[in-house]
C-alpha positions as CSV (number, residue, x, y, z in Angstrom):
1,M,1.2,16.6,8.6
2,S,3.0,17.4,5.4
3,V,1.3,18.0,2.1
4,I,3.7,17.2,-0.9
5,V,2.7,19.1,-4.2
6,P,4.6,18.1,-7.4
7,Y,4.8,21.1,-9.7
8,F,5.7,21.9,-13.2
9,E,5.1,25.3,-14.8
10,N,1.5,25.8,-13.5
11,Q,1.5,28.8,-11.3
12,R,-2.3,29.4,-11.7
13,G,-3.0,25.8,-10.5
14,L,-0.6,26.3,-7.6
15,D,-2.3,29.6,-6.5
16,R,-5.7,27.8,-6.4
17,L,-4.4,24.7,-4.5
18,L,-2.5,27.0,-1.9
19,A,-5.6,29.2,-1.5
20,A,-7.8,26.1,-0.9
21,L,-5.3,24.7,1.7
22,A,-5.5,28.1,3.5
23,Q,-9.1,27.6,4.0
24,Q,-8.8,24.1,5.6
25,D,-10.1,23.4,9.1
26,H,-6.9,21.7,10.0
27,P,-4.7,24.0,12.3
28,A,-2.3,25.9,10.1
29,E,0.4,25.6,12.7
30,E,0.2,21.7,12.3
31,L,0.3,21.8,8.5
32,E,3.2,22.3,6.2
33,V,3.3,22.3,2.4
34,V,6.3,21.3,0.4
35,V,6.2,22.2,-3.4
36,A,8.5,19.9,-5.4
37,D,9.3,21.6,-8.6
38,D,10.1,19.0,-11.5
39,G,12.5,21.2,-13.4
40,S,10.4,24.3,-14.2
41,A,12.3,27.0,-16.3
42,E,11.3,29.5,-13.3
43,A,10.7,28.5,-9.7
44,P,7.2,28.7,-8.5
45,A,6.1,32.0,-6.6
46,I,4.6,31.3,-3.2
47,P,1.8,33.8,-2.1
48,P,1.2,34.6,1.5
49,V,-0.2,31.6,3.3
50,P,-1.0,30.7,7.0
51,F,1.2,27.6,7.1
52,T,4.9,26.8,6.3
53,C,5.6,26.5,2.7
54,T,8.8,25.4,1.2
55,V,9.9,25.0,-2.5
56,V,12.5,22.3,-3.5
57,R,13.6,21.8,-7.1
58,Q,15.0,19.2,-9.2
59,E,16.6,19.4,-12.7
60,D,14.4,18.9,-15.8
61,R,15.1,15.4,-17.0
62,G,11.6,14.5,-18.4
63,F,8.4,14.0,-16.5
64,R,9.6,12.7,-13.1
65,A,6.7,13.1,-10.8
66,G,7.7,10.1,-8.6
67,A,11.3,11.6,-8.1
68,A,9.6,15.0,-7.3
69,R,7.2,13.4,-4.8
70,N,10.3,11.7,-3.1
71,L,12.3,14.9,-3.0
72,G,9.3,16.6,-1.3
73,A,8.9,13.7,1.2
74,R,12.6,13.8,2.1
75,T,12.2,17.6,2.8
76,A,9.0,17.3,4.7
77,R,8.9,16.9,8.5
78,G,5.4,15.4,9.1
79,D,4.7,11.8,10.2
80,V,1.8,11.8,7.7
81,L,2.4,12.6,4.1
82,V,-0.4,13.9,1.7
83,F,0.3,13.9,-2.0
84,L,-1.8,16.4,-3.7
85,D,-1.1,17.0,-7.5
86,G,-0.5,20.6,-8.4
87,D,-3.7,20.7,-10.6
88,M,-6.0,19.6,-7.7
89,I,-8.2,22.0,-5.6
90,P,-9.1,20.5,-2.2
91,E,-12.4,21.0,-0.8
92,P,-12.8,22.5,2.9
93,G,-12.2,19.7,5.3
94,F,-10.1,17.6,2.8
95,V,-7.1,17.4,5.0
96,S,-8.9,16.6,8.2
97,A,-11.0,13.9,6.4
98,M,-7.9,12.3,4.9
99,L,-6.1,12.2,8.3
100,T,-9.2,10.6,9.9
101,G,-9.6,8.1,7.1
102,L,-5.9,7.1,7.3
103,T,-6.0,6.8,11.1
104,R,-9.1,4.5,11.1
105,A,-7.6,2.2,8.4
106,D,-4.3,1.6,9.9
107,D,-4.2,-1.6,11.9
108,G,-0.6,-1.5,12.7
109,H,0.9,-2.5,9.3
110,G,0.4,1.0,7.7
111,A,-2.3,2.4,5.5
112,L,-3.1,4.3,2.3
113,A,-5.9,6.7,2.0
114,V,-7.1,8.0,-1.3
115,G,-9.6,10.9,-1.5
116,A,-12.5,11.5,-3.9
117,R,-11.3,13.2,-7.2
118,H,-13.9,15.2,-9.0
119,H,-13.8,17.0,-12.4
120,A,-14.9,20.4,-13.6
121,A,-14.4,22.9,-16.2
122,L,-13.1,26.1,-14.4
123,D,-11.5,28.0,-17.3
124,G,-11.5,31.7,-16.9
125,L,-12.5,31.7,-13.2
126,D,-10.4,33.6,-10.7
127,V,-9.3,32.1,-7.4
128,P,-12.1,33.4,-5.1
129,A,-14.6,31.9,-7.8
130,V,-12.9,28.5,-7.7
131,L,-12.9,28.5,-4.0
132,R,-16.7,29.2,-3.9
133,W,-17.1,26.2,-6.4
134,V,-15.2,23.8,-4.4
135,A,-17.1,24.7,-1.2
136,G,-20.2,23.8,-3.0
137,E,-21.6,27.0,-4.3
138,D,-23.0,27.6,-7.8
139,V,-20.6,29.7,-9.7
140,P,-21.3,31.1,-13.3
141,G,-19.0,29.7,-15.9
142,A,-18.2,26.5,-13.9
143,R,-19.4,23.2,-15.1
144,R,-19.1,19.9,-13.5
145,L,-17.6,17.0,-15.6
146,Q,-18.0,13.3,-15.5
147,D,-16.2,11.7,-12.6
148,P,-14.1,8.5,-13.5
149,V,-16.7,5.7,-13.6
150,W,-14.0,3.1,-13.2
151,L,-12.9,4.5,-10.0
152,A,-16.5,4.9,-8.7
153,D,-17.3,1.3,-9.6
154,G,-14.2,0.0,-8.1
155,Y,-14.9,1.8,-4.7
156,A,-18.5,0.5,-4.7
157,R,-17.2,-3.1,-5.4
158,T,-14.7,-3.0,-2.6
159,A,-16.8,-1.1,0.0
160,D,-14.5,1.9,-0.4
161,L,-11.4,-0.4,-0.3
162,A,-12.2,-2.1,3.0
163,D,-12.5,-5.4,1.0
164,A,-9.6,-4.6,-1.4
165,G,-7.5,-7.3,-2.8
166,T,-4.3,-7.9,-4.7
167,E,-5.5,-6.4,-7.9
168,D,-7.1,-3.3,-6.4
169,F,-3.8,-1.2,-6.4
170,R,-5.4,0.2,-9.5
171,L,-7.9,2.1,-7.3
172,V,-5.1,4.1,-5.5
173,I,-4.2,7.4,-7.4
174,S,-1.4,9.7,-6.3
175,A,-3.4,12.8,-7.2
176,L,-4.8,12.9,-3.8
177,L,-3.2,10.2,-1.6
178,A,-2.1,10.1,2.1
179,M,0.0,7.5,3.9
180,D,2.1,7.5,7.0
181,R,5.7,8.2,6.7
182,A,6.9,4.9,8.2
183,L,5.1,2.9,5.5
184,F,6.4,5.2,2.8
185,E,10.0,4.7,3.9
186,R,9.7,1.1,4.5
187,C,8.4,0.6,0.9
188,G,11.1,2.8,-0.6
189,G,8.8,5.6,-1.8
190,F,7.9,6.1,-5.5
191,D,10.1,4.3,-8.0
192,E,12.2,6.9,-9.5
193,T,13.1,4.9,-12.6
194,L,9.4,5.5,-13.8
195,V,9.6,8.5,-16.1
196,G,6.6,9.7,-18.0
197,Y,2.9,9.9,-17.3
198,G,1.4,7.3,-14.9
199,G,2.2,4.1,-13.1
200,E,4.2,5.4,-10.2
201,D,1.1,5.4,-8.0
202,W,0.0,2.0,-8.9
203,D,3.6,0.6,-8.4
204,L,3.8,2.1,-5.0
205,A,0.3,1.0,-4.0
206,Y,1.1,-2.6,-5.1
207,R,4.3,-2.7,-3.1
208,C,2.5,-1.3,-0.1
209,W,-0.2,-4.0,-0.3
210,Q,2.4,-6.8,-0.5
211,A,4.0,-5.2,2.6
212,G,0.9,-5.7,4.5
213,A,-0.9,-2.2,4.4
214,R,-4.5,-1.5,4.2
215,F,-6.2,0.6,1.6
216,T,-9.2,3.0,2.2
217,H,-11.1,5.4,0.1
218,V,-12.3,8.6,1.9
219,P,-15.4,9.9,0.0
220,G,-15.5,12.9,2.3
221,A,-12.1,14.0,1.3
222,G,-13.0,15.6,-2.0
223,A,-10.8,17.6,-4.3
224,W,-11.3,19.0,-7.9
225,H,-9.3,18.7,-11.1
226,D,-9.8,21.4,-13.7
227,G,-10.4,19.4,-16.7
228,P,-11.5,15.8,-17.6
229,D,-10.0,12.5,-16.5
230,L,-7.2,11.2,-18.7
231,A,-9.7,8.8,-20.4
232,G,-11.4,12.1,-21.7
233,R,-8.2,13.4,-23.2
234,S,-6.4,12.6,-26.4
235,A,-3.3,10.2,-26.9
236,T,-4.7,7.9,-24.2
237,R,-3.6,4.8,-26.0
238,A,0.1,5.7,-26.4
239,V,0.3,7.0,-22.7
240,K,-1.5,3.9,-21.3
241,D,0.5,1.5,-23.4
242,A,3.8,3.0,-22.2
243,E,2.5,2.8,-18.5
244,T,1.4,-0.9,-19.0
245,L,4.8,-2.0,-20.4
246,A,6.6,-0.3,-17.6
247,L,4.3,-1.9,-14.9
248,A,4.7,-5.3,-16.6
249,R,8.3,-5.4,-15.5
250,R,7.5,-4.4,-11.8
251,I,4.1,-5.9,-10.9
252,P,4.3,-9.8,-11.4
253,L,0.4,-10.4,-12.0
254,R,-1.1,-11.9,-15.1
255,S,-3.3,-8.9,-15.3
256,T,-0.3,-6.6,-15.7
257,R,1.9,-8.8,-17.9
258,G,0.0,-11.7,-19.4
259,S,2.0,-15.0,-19.4
260,G,4.8,-16.5,-21.4
261,V,7.4,-13.8,-21.0
262,A,10.2,-14.0,-18.4
263,F,11.0,-10.9,-16.2
264,G,13.6,-10.2,-13.7
265,Q,10.7,-9.8,-11.2
266,P,8.9,-13.1,-10.7
267,W,5.4,-13.9,-9.4
268,A,6.9,-16.5,-7.1
269,V,10.3,-16.5,-5.4
270,V,11.4,-20.1,-4.9
271,Q,14.1,-20.8,-2.2
272,V,15.7,-24.1,-2.7
273,H,17.5,-25.7,0.1
274,G,19.8,-28.7,0.4
275,H,20.3,-29.6,-3.2
276,D,24.0,-30.8,-3.3
277,D,23.4,-33.3,-6.1
278,T,23.4,-31.5,-9.3
279,A,21.0,-33.8,-11.0
280,E,18.4,-33.3,-8.2
281,A,18.9,-29.6,-8.4
282,Y,18.1,-29.7,-12.1
283,L,15.0,-31.8,-11.8
284,T,13.6,-29.7,-8.9
285,A,14.2,-26.4,-10.9
286,A,12.4,-28.0,-14.0
287,H,9.3,-28.8,-11.9
288,V,8.9,-25.6,-9.9
289,L,9.5,-23.4,-13.1
290,R,7.1,-25.3,-15.3
291,D,4.3,-23.1,-16.6
292,T,4.8,-20.7,-13.6
293,D,6.3,-17.1,-13.5
294,A,8.8,-18.0,-10.9
295,G,12.5,-17.3,-9.9
296,V,14.6,-19.9,-8.2
297,W,17.4,-19.2,-5.7
298,F,19.6,-22.0,-4.5
299,V,20.2,-20.5,-1.1
300,D,23.0,-22.7,0.0
301,R,24.9,-23.7,-3.2
302,A,28.1,-21.9,-4.2
303,E,27.3,-21.9,-7.9
304,V,24.5,-22.4,-10.2
305,P,24.5,-26.0,-11.6
306,D,26.0,-26.0,-15.1
307,A,23.0,-27.4,-16.7
308,L,21.0,-24.4,-15.4
309,A,23.6,-21.7,-16.0
310,E,21.9,-20.4,-19.2
311,D,18.4,-19.9,-17.6
312,P,18.1,-16.3,-16.3
313,R,15.6,-17.4,-13.7
314,I,18.1,-19.5,-11.7
315,R,20.3,-17.7,-9.1
316,I,22.3,-18.6,-6.0
317,G,22.2,-17.1,-2.5
318,A,19.3,-15.2,-0.8
319,P,16.9,-13.5,-3.1
320,P,17.2,-9.6,-3.1
321,Q,14.8,-8.0,-0.8
322,N,13.4,-5.6,-3.3
323,V,12.4,-8.7,-5.5
324,L,10.9,-10.5,-2.6
325,D,9.0,-7.4,-1.7
326,R,7.2,-7.4,-5.1
327,A,6.6,-11.2,-5.2
328,V,3.2,-12.6,-4.5
329,V,4.2,-16.1,-3.3
330,L,7.2,-17.3,-1.4
331,A,8.0,-20.9,-1.7
332,D,10.7,-23.1,0.1
333,V,11.8,-26.3,-1.4
334,H,13.3,-28.4,1.5
335,A,14.3,-31.4,-0.4
336,P,14.5,-32.8,-4.0
337,L,10.9,-33.1,-5.2
338,T,8.6,-33.3,-8.2
339,L,5.1,-31.8,-8.9
340,D,2.3,-33.3,-10.9
341,V,0.8,-29.9,-11.4
342,P,2.5,-26.4,-11.9
343,L,3.4,-24.5,-8.8
344,R,0.9,-21.8,-9.7
345,R,-1.8,-24.3,-9.6
346,W,-0.7,-25.7,-6.3
347,S,-0.5,-22.3,-4.8
348,E,-4.1,-21.7,-5.7
349,R,-4.9,-24.0,-2.6
350,G,-3.5,-21.0,-0.4
351,E,-0.6,-21.3,2.1
352,T,0.5,-25.0,2.5
353,H,3.3,-27.1,4.1
354,V,4.2,-30.4,2.8
355,P,6.6,-31.6,5.7
356,G,10.1,-32.1,4.5
357,L,9.3,-31.0,1.0
358,L,7.6,-27.7,0.2
359,T,6.2,-24.7,2.1
360,V,4.2,-22.1,0.2
361,R,3.4,-18.7,1.7
362,S,1.8,-15.4,0.8
363,V,4.3,-12.6,0.9
364,R,1.5,-10.3,2.1
365,A,0.6,-12.6,4.9
366,V,4.2,-13.1,6.0
367,N,4.6,-9.2,6.2
368,R,1.4,-9.1,8.2
369,A,2.6,-11.8,10.5
370,E,-0.5,-13.6,9.6
371,S,1.1,-16.5,7.6
372,N,-0.2,-20.0,8.7
373,P,0.4,-22.6,6.2
374,V,-1.9,-25.7,6.3
375,D,-0.2,-29.1,6.8
376,V,-0.6,-31.4,3.9
377,D,0.0,-35.1,4.1
378,P,2.7,-36.1,1.6
379,D,1.5,-39.6,1.7
380,D,-2.0,-38.7,0.5
381,P,-2.3,-40.2,-3.1
382,Q,-4.3,-36.9,-4.1
383,V,-1.4,-34.6,-3.1
384,P,0.5,-33.7,-6.3
385,V,3.9,-33.0,-4.4
386,H,6.3,-35.9,-4.2
387,A,9.7,-36.6,-2.9
388,A,12.0,-37.2,-5.8
389,D,13.0,-40.8,-6.4
390,T,16.7,-40.3,-6.1
391,A,17.6,-43.9,-6.6
392,R,16.6,-43.6,-10.2
393,R,18.7,-42.3,-13.0
394,L,18.0,-38.6,-14.2
395,E,17.4,-40.0,-17.8
396,D,14.7,-42.3,-16.5
397,R,13.0,-39.3,-14.9
398,V,13.3,-36.2,-17.2
399,G,10.1,-35.8,-19.0
400,H,8.4,-38.8,-17.2
401,G,6.8,-37.3,-14.1
402,R,8.5,-38.6,-11.0
C-alpha cells in the first residue's frame, strides 16, 4: 500500500502526518509514503520513520495538487493508493480501516473509499500532544471544530455511499481518499489541467463513477484537519466559483453547468450510422440535438455535411474515448429518424432499443457490463421515435415534425 501526500511548505503539518502514520497498526514493511512536493522553495525534511518514505518534486507553476498527486502515484509501487493531504493527521487504525473498506466495496469494477474528515483547533500543540488528541485523549489547548454538515448529511442519505448515484461524486474528497491503482490508471488519474484550489477530486470521482466504480465512506477511517472546513474560511465565493466554472467544462450534468451553453464535453454522445443522404443527416442531427446537451458523431461519413459544418457539436468518425468516458448517455442512431420529444426526455425512460432506429444506453452500465436496453415497438403510436419519411422533400419536413 502506498500513501501519497501532496506537500507545499508545511513542514509542521508533514511532521504530524508522518508521526501519525508511524503509529498505524498496518505493518510498516507493507507501507510506503511518497511525499509529492508542489514546488516548495525548499524540499521537505523527512524525520526517521519505520516505513519507506520518498520525496518527489515538481516545479512551482501554481497550485497543482492534482499533478502532484499524479507524480506521487507514478513513483509509488503499491497496488492500493491512499491520498492523504499534508494538513491531515490520521487516527490510529486509519490505514487498515481504509484498506478494509476499499476491499469490501470493490465488486470487480474498482472502488473509491473516502475516510471521515474531522476538524480541530490544534494551534501551538507539539507532535506528541497532537498524537494524543487524534488517539482520542483530552488534550489541553485542543478544541474540536464543526465537521462539515454537508458531508455528514450526504453520507447519511446514501448509507455511507452504498446507495450513491451519479450526483454523489461531490461526497468524495481527496483529503483522505483510497482507490486501487488499476482504477486510477484506467481513469487517467487526476486532471492536471485543473490548477488552483478544488475540483480535481470531484472530477476524478465523477470519471470513476462513469467507469463503473463503486463508492464507499469508511466512518472508522478518521483523520483530523487543523482548522475549519473551507466553508468556515474566507474568500469562499471566489474559490468555489472558480471551481464551478472549471467543472462545468468537464462534468456534463445540469447540476454542474445548468443548460443552454454548448461545451466540448456533451451529456450525450450520439453516434450516427448510415446517413449517406445529406438531407437526412441534417434532419436527424436537428432532432437529436434539440433541447439536449449532446454531441453528434457521423461515424461512417467522410466529412461533415455542409449544412452542419458551422455547428461545433457535429463531428465525423468515432467519438474520442476521453469524451465518451465523461458522457452520461451513449446513443446510436441506426437510420434516419425523427423525435417528437427531445432526446434527453426520451432518455429518462432508461436504456431503450427501438429496432432499426435508435439505441440509448447508460455509459456507466456499459462500463459495468450491465447494459440491457429494453426493446420498444416502433409501431406503437405512443412511442415518439419514428423512421424519417425519406420520400418527402426536406423543405416539407423542416420545422414540421416528421
